[in-house]
N, C-alpha and C positions, 0 to 999 in steps of 0.2 A: 464577437466574442475575441477574447484576448488569448494569445497563445503563450506557451512557455517560453519562447524566447523574449517576447515583450516584457512579461514579467520580470526576467532576468536583466534585461537591457536598463528597467527602470530601477530595480535593485543595484545594480553596479553605478548607474549614474548618480544616485542618491550619496553623497558623501555624508561626511559628518551631520551636517545641517545643509538642506537644499530648500529655497523658496518655491513655494507652488508657482508662481509666474514664471521662475527659470525653468523649472520641470515641464511646463506646457510650452514654453518656447522651445526648449530642445525637443519634445517630441511632437511637434506640430503635425506630423503626418497621422498620429494617433488621436481618435477623436476624443473629446474632452471628457464623455461620459466614459468612455472605456477607460481613458486613464484616470478616472475616479474610481472605477471598477478594480483596476489594478492596485491602486492605493488602499482600497478597502481589503483586499485580498493580502496584501504584505502586512497591513495593519492586523487584520484577524489572525494570520500565521505568527504573528508577534516579531516581526522583524523590522518594522518601523514605528516610530511614535509620530503622531501629528499634533503640533504646538500653534496656538495662535495668541499671539501677546505674551509669549513666554508660558501661558497656561495649557497643560495637556487637555486635549479635547476628550470628552469620555463617552458620549453617547454618539449613536450615529446620526440623530437629527443635529449635532453640532457640524458635522460635515457638509451638510446642504448650505450653510451659510458661510462657507470659509472663504477669505477674498484671496487677493493676489499675494498678500503678505504672511498667509500662513506657512509656517514652517514645517517642513518634511524631516524627520532624525531619523538615522538609522542606528539601532541600537547594536548592542553586543551580539544580540542572536542574529540580527541581520548580517553582521562583519563575518561571524562563523559560517553563518548559512553560506554566504558568496564565496568564501574560501574553499567549502566543501564542494563546489560547484554547482549552486543554486538548484532551479526547480530542473533544470535539464538532467543535472545529476542524479537527483531524488528520481525524477522518473525512469531512469535508465536503472537505477537501484530494484527500483519497484517491479519493473519488466524483468529483470534478472532474478528477483524472487519469485515472480509468477513463474516464470519458466522452470525453476529449481522445483516448486511446488507441483508444476504439472508431470515432471519427469519424476518426481517420488510417488503420484497418484498412479502413475503408468507402471510403474515398478510394483506398488502394492498392489495393483489389481492382478498383474501376472504371479505374483507370490501366492495371493489368495485363490485364483484358480488352481495353481499346482498344488496348494494346501488341501483344497477340495478334492481333488484328484486322489491325492493320497489318502484322506480320509475316506473314501468313496471305496479304495482298495482293501483299506483295513477293515471296513465294515463287511464287505464281501468275503474276505478272509475269515472273519470272525463267524459268519453265518455258516461258512462252509465247516469251520471245525465244531459250530454247534450241531449241524446236520451228521458230521461223521460220529460224533460222539452219540448221538441218539440211535443211529444204525448200528454203532457197536454195543451199545447198550441192549437193544433189541435182540441182536444175536445171540448176546451172551445168555439173555434169559431163556431165549428159545433153545440155545445149545448150551447146556451145562456141560462143564467140563467135568471129569471125575475127580 
């Protein structure tokens, strides 16, 4: 499997246009199939375009046959994404958002418990008042005042 660091390093290596053979040569330590997986991910996320003979490759089946002359082109979204910190920054933001959501859930659970306790006390007080009013009514019926 590919790591976030590998995704970011491939994206940052790709300049405006990079040839497939250059990319393979530069990232020789990464398995060829893993490199293709990285390119598919970058393409699916909309950060690069793949060109063969100046024609934009469309279908996934086109990728199986690309040769050393295929061009990988970083598009505007890719440049913008890289400036924002790439996948590592995206993962960091997602972690921060998840922690914030977890904190909100904990706070909501605490407030919910407090609200339930308050509701129970109000219900108990209401029941006590009803019982007192019933006793008062019975007492007044049985002991009429002049």
